[in-house]
C-alpha positions as protocol buffer text, in pm:
chain_id: "A"
residue {
  index: 1
  type: MET
  ca { x: -2685 y: 1509 z: 251 }
}
residue {
  index: 2
  type: ASN
  ca { x: -2419 y: 1768 z: 163 }
}
residue {
  index: 3
  type: GLU
  ca { x: -2253 y: 1743 z: -178 }
}
residue {
  index: 4
  type: TRP
  ca { x: -1908 y: 1894 z: -128 }
}
residue {
  index: 5
  type: SER
  ca { x: -1715 y: 2024 z: -425 }
}
residue {
  index: 6
  type: GLU
  ca { x: -1384 y: 1861 z: -520 }
}
residue {
  index: 7
  type: GLU
  ca { x: -1207 y: 2193 z: -454 }
}
residue {
  index: 8
  type: LEU
  ca { x: -1351 y: 2207 z: -101 }
}
residue {
  index: 9
  type: VAL
  ca { x: -1249 y: 1849 z: -23 }
}
residue {
  index: 10
  type: THR
  ca { x: -899 y: 1902 z: -163 }
}
residue {
  index: 11
  type: ALA
  ca { x: -841 y: 2213 z: 49 }
}
residue {
  index: 12
  type: ALA
  ca { x: -969 y: 2046 z: 366 }
}
residue {
  index: 13
  type: SER
  ca { x: -770 y: 1728 z: 309 }
}
residue {
  index: 14
  type: MET
  ca { x: -444 y: 1910 z: 240 }
}
residue {
  index: 15
  type: TYR
  ca { x: -484 y: 2145 z: 539 }
}
residue {
  index: 16
  type: TYR
  ca { x: -627 y: 1922 z: 814 }
}
residue {
  index: 17
  type: ALA
  ca { x: -500 y: 1573 z: 723 }
}
residue {
  index: 18
  type: GLN
  ca { x: -167 y: 1655 z: 559 }
}
residue {
  index: 19
  type: GLY
  ca { x: -58 y: 1970 z: 741 }
}
residue {
  index: 20
  type: GLU
  ca { x: -3 y: 2183 z: 430 }
}
residue {
  index: 21
  type: THR
  ca { x: -3 y: 2564 z: 463 }
}
residue {
  index: 22
  type: MET
  ca { x: -275 y: 2780 z: 310 }
}
residue {
  index: 23
  type: GLU
  ca { x: -13 y: 2930 z: 78 }
}
residue {
  index: 24
  type: THR
  ca { x: 79 y: 2585 z: -53 }
}
residue {
  index: 25
  type: ILE
  ca { x: -287 y: 2493 z: -100 }
}
residue {
  index: 26
  type: ALA
  ca { x: -353 y: 2818 z: -283 }
}
residue {
  index: 27
  type: ARG
  ca { x: -69 y: 2745 z: -528 }
}
residue {
  index: 28
  type: HIS
  ca { x: -194 y: 2389 z: -578 }
}
residue {
  index: 29
  type: LEU
  ca { x: -550 y: 2508 z: -652 }
}
residue {
  index: 30
  type: GLY
  ca { x: -440 y: 2812 z: -850 }
}
residue {
  index: 31
  type: THR
  ca { x: -632 y: 3049 z: -624 }
}
residue {
  index: 32
  type: SER
  ca { x: -569 y: 3301 z: -346 }
}
residue {
  index: 33
  type: ARG
  ca { x: -496 y: 3247 z: 23 }
}
residue {
  index: 34
  type: SER
  ca { x: -819 y: 3425 z: 114 }
}
residue {
  index: 35
  type: THR
  ca { x: -1015 y: 3181 z: -102 }
}
residue {
  index: 36
  type: VAL
  ca { x: -848 y: 2889 z: 74 }
}
residue {
  index: 37
  type: SER
  ca { x: -939 y: 3045 z: 410 }
}
residue {
  index: 38
  type: ARG
  ca { x: -1300 y: 3073 z: 294 }
}
residue {
  index: 39
  type: LEU
  ca { x: -1299 y: 2709 z: 179 }
}
residue {
  index: 40
  type: LEU
  ca { x: -1166 y: 2589 z: 515 }
}
residue {
  index: 41
  type: LYS
  ca { x: -1434 y: 2789 z: 697 }
}
residue {
  index: 42
  type: GLU
  ca { x: -1700 y: 2638 z: 472 }
}
residue {
  index: 43
  type: ALA
  ca { x: -1557 y: 2290 z: 536 }
}
residue {
  index: 44
  type: ARG
  ca { x: -1607 y: 2336 z: 910 }
}
residue {
  index: 45
  type: GLU
  ca { x: -1950 y: 2495 z: 884 }
}
residue {
  index: 46
  type: THR
  ca { x: -2093 y: 2232 z: 650 }
}
residue {
  index: 47
  type: GLY
  ca { x: -1965 y: 1936 z: 853 }
}
residue {
  index: 48
  type: LEU
  ca { x: -1699 y: 1814 z: 610 }
}
residue {
  index: 49
  type: VAL
  ca { x: -1443 y: 1877 z: 885 }
}
residue {
  index: 50
  type: ARG
  ca { x: -1517 y: 1786 z: 1243 }
}
residue {
  index: 51
  type: ILE
  ca { x: -1219 y: 1629 z: 1417 }
}
residue {
  index: 52
  type: SER
  ca { x: -1087 y: 1457 z: 1106 }
}
residue {
  index: 53
  type: ILE
  ca { x: -1145 y: 1463 z: 732 }
}
residue {
  index: 54
  type: ASN
  ca { x: -1465 y: 1292 z: 620 }
}
residue {
  index: 55
  type: ARG
  ca { x: -1306 y: 1044 z: 378 }
}
residue {
  index: 56
  type: ASN
  ca { x: -1649 y: 935 z: 249 }
}
residue {
  index: 57
  type: ALA
  ca { x: -1676 y: 1283 z: 105 }
}
residue {
  index: 58
  type: GLN
  ca { x: -1322 y: 1271 z: -33 }
}
residue {
  index: 59
  type: ASP
  ca { x: -1401 y: 947 z: -208 }
}
residue {
  index: 60
  type: GLN
  ca { x: -1678 y: 1124 z: -402 }
}
residue {
  index: 61
  type: SER
  ca { x: -1405 y: 1284 z: -614 }
}
residue {
  index: 62
  type: SER
  ca { x: -1432 y: 1196 z: -980 }
}
residue {
  index: 63
  type: ILE
  ca { x: -1100 y: 1011 z: -990 }
}
residue {
  index: 64
  type: GLY
  ca { x: -1177 y: 792 z: -690 }
}
residue {
  index: 65
  type: ALA
  ca { x: -1533 y: 728 z: -801 }
}
residue {
  index: 66
  type: THR
  ca { x: -1416 y: 620 z: -1146 }
}
residue {
  index: 67
  type: LEU
  ca { x: -1161 y: 376 z: -1005 }
}
residue {
  index: 68
  type: GLU
  ca { x: -1422 y: 240 z: -766 }
}
residue {
  index: 69
  type: ARG
  ca { x: -1672 y: 186 z: -1048 }
}
residue {
  index: 70
  type: ILE
  ca { x: -1422 y: 14 z: -1279 }
}
residue {
  index: 71
  type: PHE
  ca { x: -1248 y: -211 z: -1027 }
}
residue {
  index: 72
  type: GLY
  ca { x: -1509 y: -256 z: -753 }
}
residue {
  index: 73
  type: LEU
  ca { x: -1300 y: -146 z: -456 }
}
residue {
  index: 74
  type: ASN
  ca { x: -1293 y: 133 z: -195 }
}
residue {
  index: 75
  type: VAL
  ca { x: -1062 y: 417 z: -301 }
}
residue {
  index: 76
  type: THR
  ca { x: -912 y: 701 z: -97 }
}
residue {
  index: 77
  type: VAL
  ca { x: -741 y: 959 z: -318 }
}
residue {
  index: 78
  type: VAL
  ca { x: -481 y: 1168 z: -135 }
}
residue {
  index: 79
  type: GLN
  ca { x: -437 y: 1519 z: -273 }
}
residue {
  index: 80
  type: VAL
  ca { x: -68 y: 1616 z: -292 }
}
residue {
  index: 81
  type: ARG
  ca { x: 70 y: 1935 z: -443 }
}
residue {
  index: 82
  type: ASP
  ca { x: 206 y: 1887 z: -794 }
}
residue {
  index: 83
  type: THR
  ca { x: 554 y: 2013 z: -706 }
}
residue {
  index: 84
  type: ALA
  ca { x: 600 y: 1777 z: -409 }
}
residue {
  index: 85
  type: SER
  ca { x: 905 y: 1551 z: -400 }
}
residue {
  index: 86
  type: GLU
  ca { x: 850 y: 1177 z: -430 }
}
residue {
  index: 87
  type: LEU
  ca { x: 947 y: 1133 z: -65 }
}
residue {
  index: 88
  type: HIS
  ca { x: 694 y: 1394 z: 45 }
}
residue {
  index: 89
  type: ARG
  ca { x: 429 y: 1232 z: -174 }
}
residue {
  index: 90
  type: LEU
  ca { x: 501 y: 893 z: -17 }
}
residue {
  index: 91
  type: ASN
  ca { x: 480 y: 1032 z: 335 }
}
residue {
  index: 92
  type: GLN
  ca { x: 149 y: 1206 z: 268 }
}
residue {
  index: 93
  type: VAL
  ca { x: -4 y: 887 z: 129 }
}
residue {
  index: 94
  type: ALA
  ca { x: 146 y: 680 z: 413 }
}
residue {
  index: 95
  type: ARG
  ca { x: -7 y: 919 z: 670 }
}
residue {
  index: 96
  type: ILE
  ca { x: -359 y: 874 z: 533 }
}
residue {
  index: 97
  type: ALA
  ca { x: -311 y: 499 z: 476 }
}
residue {
  index: 98
  type: SER
  ca { x: -209 y: 452 z: 840 }
}
residue {
  index: 99
  type: GLN
  ca { x: -542 y: 606 z: 944 }
}
residue {
  index: 100
  type: VAL
  ca { x: -738 y: 385 z: 704 }
}
residue {
  index: 101
  type: LEU
  ca { x: -557 y: 76 z: 831 }
}
residue {
  index: 102
  type: SER
  ca { x: -601 y: 163 z: 1198 }
}
residue {
  index: 103
  type: GLU
  ca { x: -975 y: 212 z: 1150 }
}
residue {
  index: 104
  type: GLN
  ca { x: -999 y: -149 z: 1029 }
}
residue {
  index: 105
  type: VAL
  ca { x: -801 y: -306 z: 1315 }
}
residue {
  index: 106
  type: SER
  ca { x: -979 y: -404 z: 1635 }
}
residue {
  index: 107
  type: ASP
  ca { x: -933 y: -647 z: 1923 }
}
residue {
  index: 108
  type: ASN
  ca { x: -824 y: -996 z: 1808 }
}
residue {
  index: 109
  type: SER
  ca { x: -756 y: -885 z: 1451 }
}
residue {
  index: 110
  type: ILE
  ca { x: -491 y: -1064 z: 1246 }
}
residue {
  index: 111
  type: VAL
  ca { x: -300 y: -813 z: 1033 }
}
residue {
  index: 112
  type: GLY
  ca { x: -92 y: -939 z: 740 }
}
residue {
  index: 113
  type: VAL
  ca { x: 199 y: -717 z: 634 }
}
residue {
  index: 114
  type: ALA
  ca { x: 407 y: -729 z: 317 }
}
residue {
  index: 115
  type: TRP
  ca { x: 729 y: -537 z: 386 }
}
residue {
  index: 116
  type: GLY
  ca { x: 871 y: -273 z: 155 }
}
residue {
  index: 117
  type: THR
  ca { x: 946 y: 97 z: 111 }
}
residue {
  index: 118
  type: THR
  ca { x: 580 y: 198 z: 136 }
}
residue {
  index: 119
  type: LEU
  ca { x: 513 y: -3 z: 453 }
}
residue {
  index: 120
  type: ALA
  ca { x: 829 y: 133 z: 612 }
}
residue {
  index: 121
  type: ALA
  ca { x: 682 y: 482 z: 562 }
}
residue {
  index: 122
  type: LEU
  ca { x: 335 y: 380 z: 678 }
}
residue {
  index: 123
  type: VAL
  ca { x: 444 y: 247 z: 1018 }
}
residue {
  index: 124
  type: GLU
  ca { x: 605 y: 585 z: 1095 }
}
residue {
  index: 125
  type: HIS
  ca { x: 255 y: 736 z: 1111 }
}
residue {
  index: 126
  type: ILE
  ca { x: 58 y: 474 z: 1307 }
}
residue {
  index: 127
  type: THR
  ca { x: -105 y: 620 z: 1618 }
}
residue {
  index: 128
  type: PRO
  ca { x: -72 y: 379 z: 1914 }
}
residue {
  index: 129
  type: ARG
  ca { x: -396 y: 223 z: 2034 }
}
residue {
  index: 130
  type: SER
  ca { x: -472 y: 2 z: 2332 }
}
residue {
  index: 131
  type: LEU
  ca { x: -592 y: -322 z: 2173 }
}
residue {
  index: 132
  type: HIS
  ca { x: -606 y: -684 z: 2288 }
}
residue {
  index: 133
  type: GLY
  ca { x: -526 y: -1008 z: 2110 }
}
residue {
  index: 134
  type: VAL
  ca { x: -400 y: -850 z: 1786 }
}
residue {
  index: 135
  type: ARG
  ca { x: -145 y: -1047 z: 1583 }
}
residue {
  index: 136
  type: VAL
  ca { x: 76 y: -904 z: 1307 }
}
residue {
  index: 137
  type: VAL
  ca { x: 205 y: -1163 z: 1062 }
}
residue {
  index: 138
  type: GLN
  ca { x: 467 y: -1119 z: 789 }
}
residue {
  index: 139
  type: LEU
  ca { x: 324 y: -1216 z: 449 }
}
residue {
  index: 140
  type: ASN
  ca { x: 638 y: -1271 z: 242 }
}
residue {
  index: 141
  type: GLY
  ca { x: 990 y: -1383 z: 321 }
}
residue {
  index: 142
  type: GLY
  ca { x: 1260 y: -1120 z: 362 }
}
residue {
  index: 143
  type: ALA
  ca { x: 1596 y: -1295 z: 328 }
}
residue {
  index: 144
  type: ASN
  ca { x: 1826 y: -1284 z: 25 }
}
residue {
  index: 145
  type: GLY
  ca { x: 2163 y: -1433 z: -66 }
}
residue {
  index: 146
  type: THR
  ca { x: 2358 y: -1199 z: 160 }
}
residue {
  index: 147
  type: ASP
  ca { x: 2115 y: -1079 z: 429 }
}
residue {
  index: 148
  type: THR
  ca { x: 1859 y: -1239 z: 659 }
}
residue {
  index: 149
  type: GLY
  ca { x: 1629 y: -940 z: 607 }
}
residue {
  index: 150
  type: ILE
  ca { x: 1533 y: -958 z: 975 }
}
residue {
  index: 151
  type: PRO
  ca { x: 1653 y: -609 z: 1081 }
}
residue {
  index: 152
  type: TYR
  ca { x: 1460 y: -438 z: 799 }
}
residue {
  index: 153
  type: VAL
  ca { x: 1147 y: -651 z: 803 }
}
residue {
  index: 154
  type: GLY
  ca { x: 1150 y: -690 z: 1180 }
}
residue {
  index: 155
  type: ALA
  ca { x: 1154 y: -314 z: 1227 }
}
residue {
  index: 156
  type: ILE
  ca { x: 835 y: -279 z: 1019 }
}
residue {
  index: 157
  type: ILE
  ca { x: 652 y: -569 z: 1183 }
}
residue {
  index: 158
  type: GLY
  ca { x: 779 y: -472 z: 1528 }
}
residue {
  index: 159
  type: ALA
  ca { x: 670 y: -108 z: 1500 }
}
residue {
  index: 160
  type: MET
  ca { x: 321 y: -209 z: 1396 }
}
residue {
  index: 161
  type: ALA
  ca { x: 296 y: -471 z: 1670 }
}
residue {
  index: 162
  type: GLN
  ca { x: 418 y: -225 z: 1934 }
}
residue {
  index: 163
  type: ALA
  ca { x: 161 y: 36 z: 1830 }
}
residue {
  index: 164
  type: TRP
  ca { x: -125 y: -206 z: 1897 }
}
residue {
  index: 165
  type: SER
  ca { x: 27 y: -415 z: 2179 }
}
residue {
  index: 166
  type: ALA
  ca { x: 16 y: -700 z: 1929 }
}
residue {
  index: 167
  type: THR
  ca { x: 205 y: -1028 z: 1893 }
}
residue {
  index: 168
  type: PRO
  ca { x: 444 y: -1023 z: 1595 }
}
residue {
  index: 169
  type: MET
  ca { x: 496 y: -1334 z: 1379 }
}
residue {
  index: 170
  type: LEU
  ca { x: 794 y: -1323 z: 1142 }
}
residue {
  index: 171
  type: PHE
  ca { x: 829 y: -1547 z: 836 }
}
residue {
  index: 172
  type: PRO
  ca { x: 1196 y: -1660 z: 834 }
}
residue {
  index: 173
  type: VAL
  ca { x: 1229 y: -1767 z: 471 }
}
residue {
  index: 174
  type: PRO
  ca { x: 1386 y: -1601 z: 164 }
}
residue {
  index: 175
  type: ALA
  ca { x: 1189 y: -1357 z: -48 }
}
residue {
  index: 176
  type: PHE
  ca { x: 1275 y: -1588 z: -340 }
}
residue {
  index: 177
  type: PHE
  ca { x: 1411 y: -1940 z: -304 }
}
residue {
  index: 178
  type: ASP
  ca { x: 1695 y: -2039 z: -535 }
}
residue {
  index: 179
  type: TYR
  ca { x: 1499 y: -2346 z: -644 }
}
residue {
  index: 180
  type: ALA
  ca { x: 1126 y: -2408 z: -668 }
}
residue {
  index: 181
  type: GLU
  ca { x: 1185 y: -2758 z: -527 }
}
residue {
  index: 182
  type: THR
  ca { x: 1329 y: -2606 z: -210 }
}
residue {
  index: 183
  type: LYS
  ca { x: 1018 y: -2396 z: -160 }
}
residue {
  index: 184
  type: LYS
  ca { x: 796 y: -2703 z: -199 }
}
residue {
  index: 185
  type: ALA
  ca { x: 1002 y: -2888 z: 61 }
}
residue {
  index: 186
  type: MET
  ca { x: 999 y: -2595 z: 306 }
}
residue {
  index: 187
  type: TRP
  ca { x: 623 y: -2553 z: 269 }
}
residue {
  index: 188
  type: ARG
  ca { x: 588 y: -2904 z: 420 }
}
residue {
  index: 189
  type: GLU
  ca { x: 774 y: -2806 z: 738 }
}
residue {
  index: 190
  type: ARG
  ca { x: 551 y: -2758 z: 1044 }
}
residue {
  index: 191
  type: SER
  ca { x: 720 y: -2432 z: 1144 }
}
residue {
  index: 192
  type: VAL
  ca { x: 646 y: -2282 z: 802 }
}
residue {
  index: 193
  type: GLN
  ca { x: 297 y: -2430 z: 789 }
}
residue {
  index: 194
  type: SER
  ca { x: 208 y: -2252 z: 1115 }
}
residue {
  index: 195
  type: VAL
  ca { x: 287 y: -1914 z: 956 }
}
residue {
  index: 196
  type: LEU
  ca { x: 104 y: -2005 z: 635 }
}
residue {
  index: 197
  type: ALA
  ca { x: -200 y: -2103 z: 840 }
}
residue {
  index: 198
  type: MET
  ca { x: -193 y: -1767 z: 1017 }
}
residue {
  index: 199
  type: GLN
  ca { x: -167 y: -1590 z: 681 }
}
residue {
  index: 200
  type: ARG
  ca { x: -480 y: -1768 z: 559 }
}
residue {
  index: 201
  type: HIS
  ca { x: -677 y: -1627 z: 854 }
}
residue {
  index: 202
  type: VAL
  ca { x: -567 y: -1265 z: 809 }
}
residue {
  index: 203
  type: ASP
  ca { x: -849 y: -1013 z: 864 }
}
residue {
  index: 204
  type: ILE
  ca { x: -674 y: -723 z: 693 }
}
residue {
  index: 205
  type: ALA
  ca { x: -367 y: -745 z: 468 }
}
residue {
  index: 206
  type: VAL
  ca { x: -167 y: -433 z: 388 }
}
residue {
  index: 207
  type: PHE
  ca { x: 89 y: -405 z: 108 }
}
residue {
  index: 208
  type: GLY
  ca { x: 248 y: -171 z: -142 }
}
residue {
  index: 209
  type: ILE
  ca { x: 331 y: -215 z: -509 }
}
residue {
  index: 210
  type: GLY
  ca { x: 684 y: -290 z: -627 }
}
residue {
  index: 211
  type: SER
  ca { x: 798 y: -104 z: -938 }
}
residue {
  index: 212
  type: LEU
  ca { x: 1099 y: -162 z: -1159 }
}
residue {
  index: 213
  type: THR
  ca { x: 1127 y: 208 z: -1248 }
}
residue {
  index: 214
  type: ALA
  ca { x: 1031 y: 410 z: -938 }
}
residue {
  index: 215
  type: SER
  ca { x: 1266 y: 694 z: -840 }
}
residue {
  index: 216
  type: LEU
  ca { x: 1232 y: 574 z: -481 }
}
residue {
  index: 217
  type: PRO
  ca { x: 1353 y: 219 z: -554 }
}
residue {
  index: 218
  type: SER
  ca { x: 1132 y: -71 z: -451 }
}
residue {
  index: 219
  type: HIS
  ca { x: 1326 y: -264 z: -190 }
}
residue {
  index: 220
  type: VAL
  ca { x: 1298 y: -598 z: -369 }
}
residue {
  index: 221
  type: TYR
  ca { x: 1468 y: -461 z: -684 }
}
residue {
  index: 222
  type: SER
  ca { x: 1737 y: -252 z: -515 }
}
residue {
  index: 223
  type: GLN
  ca { x: 1865 y: -467 z: -227 }
}
residue {
  index: 224
  type: GLY
  ca { x: 1997 y: -785 z: -389 }
}
residue {
  index: 225
  type: TYR
  ca { x: 1687 y: -1003 z: -385 }
}
residue {
  index: 226
  type: LEU
  ca { x: 1718 y: -1070 z: -757 }
}
residue {
  index: 227
  type: ASP
  ca { x: 2048 y: -1126 z: -936 }
}
residue {
  index: 228
  type: GLU
  ca { x: 2134 y: -1019 z: -1291 }
}
residue {
  index: 229
  type: ALA
  ca { x: 2002 y: -1340 z: -1442 }
}
residue {
  index: 230
  type: ASP
  ca { x: 1674 y: -1300 z: -1252 }
}
residue {
  index: 231
  type: MET
  ca { x: 1638 y: -939 z: -1365 }
}
residue {
  index: 232
  type: ALA
  ca { x: 1705 y: -1037 z: -1726 }
}
residue {
  index: 233
  type: GLU
  ca { x: 1441 y: -1309 z: -1697 }
}
residue {
  index: 234
  type: ILE
  ca { x: 1170 y: -1082 z: -1559 }
}
residue {
  index: 235
  type: LEU
  ca { x: 1236 y: -827 z: -1833 }
}
residue {
  index: 236
  type: THR
  ca { x: 1200 y: -1105 z: -2090 }
}
residue {
  index: 237
  type: GLU
  ca { x: 876 y: -1209 z: -1918 }
}
residue {
  index: 238
  type: LYS
  ca { x: 755 y: -845 z: -1947 }
}
residue {
  index: 239
  type: VAL
  ca { x: 711 y: -811 z: -1571 }
}
residue {
  index: 240
  type: VAL
  ca { x: 620 y: -457 z: -1461 }
}
residue {
  index: 241
  type: GLY
  ca { x: 624 y: -498 z: -1083 }
}
residue {
  index: 242
  type: ASP
  ca { x: 508 y: -710 z: -794 }
}
residue {
  index: 243
  type: VAL
  ca { x: 265 y: -748 z: -506 }
}
residue {
  index: 244
  type: CYS
  ca { x: 404 y: -930 z: -202 }
}
residue {
  index: 245
  type: THR
  ca { x: 703 y: -1030 z: -423 }
}
residue {
  index: 246
  type: VAL
  ca { x: 473 y: -1210 z: -668 }
}
residue {
  index: 247
  type: LEU
  ca { x: 560 y: -1072 z: -1012 }
}
residue {
  index: 248
  type: LEU
  ca { x: 294 y: -929 z: -1243 }
}
residue {
  index: 249
  type: ARG
  ca { x: 270 y: -840 z: -1610 }
}
residue {
  index: 250
  type: ALA
  ca { x: 85 y: -528 z: -1723 }
}
residue {
  index: 251
  type: ASP
  ca { x: -231 y: -727 z: -1794 }
}
residue {
  index: 252
  type: GLY
  ca { x: -235 y: -865 z: -1439 }
}
residue {
  index: 253
  type: SER
  ca { x: -119 y: -1215 z: -1535 }
}
residue {
  index: 254
  type: TRP
  ca { x: 125 y: -1393 z: -1305 }
}
residue {
  index: 255
  type: ARG
  ca { x: 70 y: -1772 z: -1310 }
}
residue {
  index: 256
  type: ASP
  ca { x: 324 y: -1855 z: -1582 }
}
residue {
  index: 257
  type: VAL
  ca { x: 597 y: -1611 z: -1470 }
}
residue {
  index: 258
  type: GLY
  ca { x: 883 y: -1849 z: -1392 }
}
residue {
  index: 259
  type: LEU
  ca { x: 1020 y: -1676 z: -1081 }
}
residue {
  index: 260
  type: ASN
  ca { x: 682 y: -1689 z: -909 }
}
residue {
  index: 261
  type: ALA
  ca { x: 738 y: -2061 z: -844 }
}
residue {
  index: 262
  type: ARG
  ca { x: 1019 y: -1946 z: -615 }
}
residue {
  index: 263
  type: ALA
  ca { x: 842 y: -1646 z: -458 }
}
residue {
  index: 264
  type: THR
  ca { x: 723 y: -1672 z: -98 }
}
residue {
  index: 265
  type: GLY
  ca { x: 445 y: -1415 z: -80 }
}
residue {
  index: 266
  type: PRO
  ca { x: 73 y: -1487 z: -129 }
}
residue {
  index: 267
  type: ASN
  ca { x: -28 y: -1482 z: -494 }
}
residue {
  index: 268
  type: PRO
  ca { x: -334 y: -1290 z: -619 }
}
residue {
  index: 269
  type: THR
  ca { x: -563 y: -1592 z: -583 }
}
residue {
  index: 270
  type: GLU
  ca { x: -452 y: -1639 z: -223 }
}
residue {
  index: 271
  type: LEU
  ca { x: -495 y: -1269 z: -151 }
}
residue {
  index: 272
  type: GLN
  ca { x: -847 y: -1277 z: -293 }
}
residue {
  index: 273
  type: ALA
  ca { x: -942 y: -1528 z: -22 }
}
residue {
  index: 274
  type: LEU
  ca { x: -881 y: -1260 z: 245 }
}
residue {
  index: 275
  type: LYS
  ca { x: -1168 y: -1033 z: 342 }
}
residue {
  index: 276
  type: ARG
  ca { x: -984 y: -699 z: 340 }
}
residue {
  index: 277
  type: ARG
  ca { x: -674 y: -613 z: 137 }
}
residue {
  index: 278
  type: LEU
  ca { x: -539 y: -260 z: 164 }
}
residue {
  index: 279
  type: CYS
  ca { x: -307 y: -152 z: -118 }
}
residue {
  index: 280
  type: VAL
  ca { x: -103 y: 165 z: -63 }
}
residue {
  index: 281
  type: VAL
  ca { x: 63 y: 339 z: -359 }
}
residue {
  index: 282
  type: ALA
  ca { x: 247 y: 668 z: -410 }
}
residue {
  index: 283
  type: GLY
  ca { x: 424 y: 797 z: -721 }
}
residue {
  index: 284
  type: THR
  ca { x: 333 y: 794 z: -1089 }
}
residue {
  index: 285
  type: ALA
  ca { x: 617 y: 552 z: -1167 }
}
residue {
  index: 286
  type: LYS
  ca { x: 394 y: 293 z: -999 }
}
residue {
  index: 287
  type: ALA
  ca { x: 94 y: 359 z: -1223 }
}
residue {
  index: 288
  type: VAL
  ca { x: 168 y: 67 z: -1458 }
}
residue {
  index: 289
  type: PRO
  ca { x: 223 y: -196 z: -1186 }
}
residue {
  index: 290
  type: LEU
  ca { x: -74 y: -55 z: -991 }
}
residue {
  index: 291
  type: LEU
  ca { x: -299 y: -106 z: -1292 }
}
residue {
  index: 292
  type: ALA
  ca { x: -160 y: -460 z: -1323 }
}
residue {
  index: 293
  type: ALA
  ca { x: -242 y: -524 z: -956 }
}
residue {
  index: 294
  type: LEU
  ca { x: -595 y: -387 z: -998 }
}
residue {
  index: 295
  type: ARG
  ca { x: -645 y: -612 z: -1299 }
}
residue {
  index: 296
  type: ALA
  ca { x: -526 y: -904 z: -1086 }
}
residue {
  index: 297
  type: LYS
  ca { x: -794 y: -807 z: -829 }
}
residue {
  index: 298
  type: VAL
  ca { x: -553 y: -812 z: -534 }
}
residue {
  index: 299
  type: ALA
  ca { x: -715 y: -527 z: -337 }
}
residue {
  index: 300
  type: THR
  ca { x: -1045 y: -440 z: -173 }
}
residue {
  index: 301
  type: ASP
  ca { x: -918 y: -99 z: -59 }
}
residue {
  index: 302
  type: LEU
  ca { x: -676 y: 144 z: -221 }
}
residue {
  index: 303
  type: VAL
  ca { x: -503 y: 456 z: -87 }
}
residue {
  index: 304
  type: VAL
  ca { x: -328 y: 641 z: -369 }
}
residue {
  index: 305
  type: ASP
  ca { x: -212 y: 994 z: -449 }
}
residue {
  index: 306
  type: ASP
  ca { x: -412 y: 1195 z: -700 }
}
residue {
  index: 307
  type: ALA
  ca { x: -141 y: 1212 z: -967 }
}
residue {
  index: 308
  type: THR
  ca { x: -94 y: 834 z: -969 }
}
residue {
  index: 309
  type: ALA
  ca { x: -470 y: 776 z: -977 }
}
residue {
  index: 310
  type: ARG
  ca { x: -498 y: 1001 z: -1281 }
}
residue {
  index: 311
  type: ALA
  ca { x: -203 y: 824 z: -1446 }
}
residue {
  index: 312
  type: VAL
  ca { x: -376 y: 487 z: -1401 }
}
residue {
  index: 313
  type: LEU
  ca { x: -691 y: 614 z: -1571 }
}
residue {
  index: 314
  type: GLU
  ca { x: -486 y: 759 z: -1857 }
}
residue {
  index: 315
  type: LEU
  ca { x: -332 y: 413 z: -1917 }
}
residue {
  index: 316
  type: MET
  ca { x: -672 y: 253 z: -1974 }
}
């Protein structure tokens, strides 16, 4: 078995999977263009590159291997040049994540989707496939006090369903109810129970991480889902972010966060009941909430950029 160097894997990933130029790769690695050319030739000759990047080799990188060992999940680390904008970083991660997701979807799969900025980027890169019997179900409600959320959420769910000739299932409830009692009442309705039942049978769930401080604002914190009183409360509760609109503290705790009684997404315990859970994260501002999510054991698979992966390890 070949043991590829981290430099070789980085060059191949950036060139073949992300479309970066050899000049850009050379600057990122601190080497010459001719050296990058040699690395790419070696990648082809040794079998690292065939038609696509061998992600099993990429995952041998020290960062990914360390995260895998600590948290017991499959990690794909996406190499992105240090000077990249946050939008470029997100798109590079979304491109690779769309490939990882597509590889796990087959005929009759049920795919659970938590909407957000990251998933909106991911669906832009999904390659259409001819599949049968696939269903795409929304995991968390999308409405707020002024908007149904349907155009935004529906576009994400619809694009994914169209790519796989799948049946979409929307979840027409708020992201957060005004009252916990209302949520309890709604959860008894047959129309809601049918969606919840579908969610419990999801084969692969895909979601991002919401951050309070990201430069590319997490949709839930920037589009009126939480009012000023709610934001003050979550700061008092020391919330650092969310998964599927379920709020997390830095240590991964969530059960006694008051607003979670009103949240409509699956909580970490409910996510853990699903076989595959793909978490997609880009940007170092999400390192703290990502670490919280990993501590809450919400994911079986992680696609993350290299800078954010390093930032997570530095927090430990």
